[in-house]
C-alpha positions, 0 to 999 in steps of 0.5 A, spaced: 968 780 134 970 784 136 968 789 140 968 795 135 963 791 132 959 788 137 951 790 136 948 793 141 943 795 145 938 792 150 936 785 144 942 785 144 944 786 152 939 782 153 941 777 148 949 777 152 946 774 158 941 769 156 936 772 155 929 767 153 922 769 153 916 769 156 909 769 157 908 775 154 912 774 148 918 778 152 925 778 154 929 777 160 935 775 163 934 768 166 939 771 171 934 776 174 927 775 178 925 781 175 925 779 169 926 784 163 920 789 164 916 786 169 911 783 165 903 781 167 899 776 169 895 773 164 888 774 163 882 772 161 876 776 157 874 783 158 874 786 166 868 782 170 861 786 172 861 791 178 856 786 180 860 780 181 862 776 187 869 776 186 868 783 184 866 786 190 870 781 194 876 784 191 875 791 191 874 789 199 879 786 199 883 792 197 880 797 201 881 794 206 888 792 206 889 800 205 886 801 213 892 797 214 897 800 211 895 807 213 894 805 220 901 801 219 899 794 222 904 792 218 904 785 222 896 784 220 898 785 213 903 780 213 897 776 213 893 779 207 900 775 203 900 770 199 908 766 202 910 765 195 908 772 194 912 777 188 912 785 191 915 788 184 916 796 183 920 797 176 925 804 175 920 808 170 925 811 165 922 815 160 923 813 152 921 814 145 914 813 144 917 807 139 921 804 145 915 798 146 918 799 154 918 804 159 920 801 165 928 799 166 929 792 165 932 788 171 932 795 175 926 796 181 925 799 187 923 793 190 924 787 188 920 782 193 918 776 196 914 773 204 921 773 207 924 779 205 918 784 207 918 780 214 925 782 215 922 790 213 917 789 216 921 786 223 925 792 222 920 797 222 917 794 228 925 795 233 928 802 236 932 803 229 928 803 225 929 812 224 926 812 218 920 812 220 921 815 228 918 819 229 912 815 223 910 818 218 902 819 216 899 817 211 894 816 207 891 811 200 886 812 197 884 808 191 880 807 186 880 806 178 878 797 181 878 792 174 877 784 175 879 779 171 879 772 171 884 768 170 886 761 168 886 759 175 879 759 178 881 761 184 885 767 183 883 772 180 886 780 177 886 785 180 887 792 177 887 799 181 890 807 181 893 808 188 895 815 190 899 814 197 899 823 201 905 822 205 906 827 210 913 826 216 915 831 222 914 839 221 919 842 216 918 837 210 913 839 205 907 833 204 910 827 199 904 824 192 906 817 191 902 816 184 901 809 180 898 803 177 897 797 180 897 790 177 895 784 183 894 776 183 890 774 189 889 767 190 883 764 194 885 762 200 882 757 205 881 764 210 879 768 204 883 771 199 892 773 199 896 778 194 900 773 190 902 777 186 904 784 186 906 789 181 906 796 181 908 802 177 909 808 179 908 815 175 915 818 176 921 816 173 924 820 178 921 820 186 920 826 190 919 823 196 925 823 201 926 815 202 920 808 200 921 805 207 913 804 205 908 799 201 904 802 195 
């Protein structure tokens, strides 16, 4: 087939790189850890009642994590993560209503595992972390917490809305990042730990000086 007659578009592009189906019926490249459009973690049934012990524990976990991130105690934050953590923040794009997706396939601001996150934290602790010296003043506002059961009894899905207020220095205006998060919490020997976080920011263009922070 000539280049002039070759099929075009996202679907054709995925087929050319060896796409395979995902659990949610979408498609993604076999070469991509991120996946096509950050497929959602499987959940069962409706949201858990607010008085369910799992919801109460998850809500407390989210609040405690927010305080740790505000204080920039990133070494303590790493202890909240499982060894197989997948931390992803897809790039949002503006598309037509009928497109069926609103994030760029195979593109992400973050696409991290435990090792890469620990390397980021290690750099923050050195004298070369000029993007955060002087450090930012952070406030993570976490709301709209909903929890869902999963097929695995020791795991729950937690949906939250997060608003990050960030101020650094005395001249620049403060920046605000609004996002929705889908987290997978896994119960371990020391309580709940974060096994997966998908962050969907509400802007296609981030209006902050850098991403030397965690959401």
